[in-house]
N, C-alpha and C positions, 0 to 999 in steps of 0.2 A: 788368671782372671777366671772366675767361677760364673757359668751361665745358669740362669734359673728359668724354669718353664712355669707358666701359670695354668691353672685348670681350664681356662677359657679358650686356650689354643686348640684347634682341631688338628688331629693327625692327618697328614696328606694321604688321600685315598680312603679315608674312613667312610664306610657307607651306612646309611640308616637302616636299622631293623625294627620290625614291629612283630608283635604276637596277635594272632586273631583266629577266629573260627571260619572254617570253609563253609560257605553258604550255597555254592553252586559249583558243579563240575560238568556242566552240559556242554561246554565248548571243548574243542580239540587242543590239547596242551595248555589250557588256560583254567585257572581256578578263580573264584571271587572269594576274597577273604574280608570279613567284616571285623574291624578293630574297634572295640569299645573302650572308652575312657571316661573318667569322671573329672569334672572341672568345676571350680567355684564360680558362681555367677559373678560378673564384674561389679554389679550394683547390689544385688541382694545377698550376696556372699552365701547363697545356698548351693549345695552340691548338686549338680546337674549331669545326667548321663548324656553322653554324645557318642555317636557311632558314624563310621565312615567305611565305605567299601572300596577295596583295591583290587585291581585285576593283576594276577600274578602268573608268571610262566612256569608250567609243570611238565618238564620234558618227558619224564617216564610215566606219568600219570599215577604217582604214588599216593597222592592226597585224596581222601574220600570225603563225602558229605558229613559234616559234624566234627571232623578232626580239627584239633588245635595245632596250629603251624606257625613256623617263624618265617617271615619273608624278609628279603633284602632289596634295597634300592639297586637299580641297574640302569643301563642306557635304554633309551626308548626303543621298544621291541614292536609296537604297533601304536595305533592311535590312542589307546587307553592303557596299554601295558607299560608299566615303568618299574615293576617289581618281579623278583624271581623267588621260587620256593627254596628256602635254605634247608630246613628239616621239619620232620613232623614230631611235635612235642608229645602229643597224647592222641591216641586213636579213639574214634567214637565207638560207644557200645553198639555192637550189631545185634539187634533183637530180631529173632525169626518171626515171620508173620503167623498170626494165629488162625487156625482153621476153625470154621464154624462147624458145629455138630448139630443135627437136627434132633430135637427132643420130641419123642412120640409118647 
């Protein structure tokens, strides 16, 4: 007997992952990641941008402001944290501050 699997079946233990940009690192061991997506409007069929912020656990503090990161679903860690940092996909460009020079 041959068993077949369909694409709709979920693998046991599979966790959701999302990719987004770090918008805040002001908390200890926590980052705020904004995930942007585009979706067709249900009635007007026009593409609309939507964004949502997720609180993610960052144990080592590796993510910085502006980085693009991958987060993974996990057990509840606090009131708002249900995600953890998986890896940093792209680092943000660090621009040195410009010093003003007086013109005489």
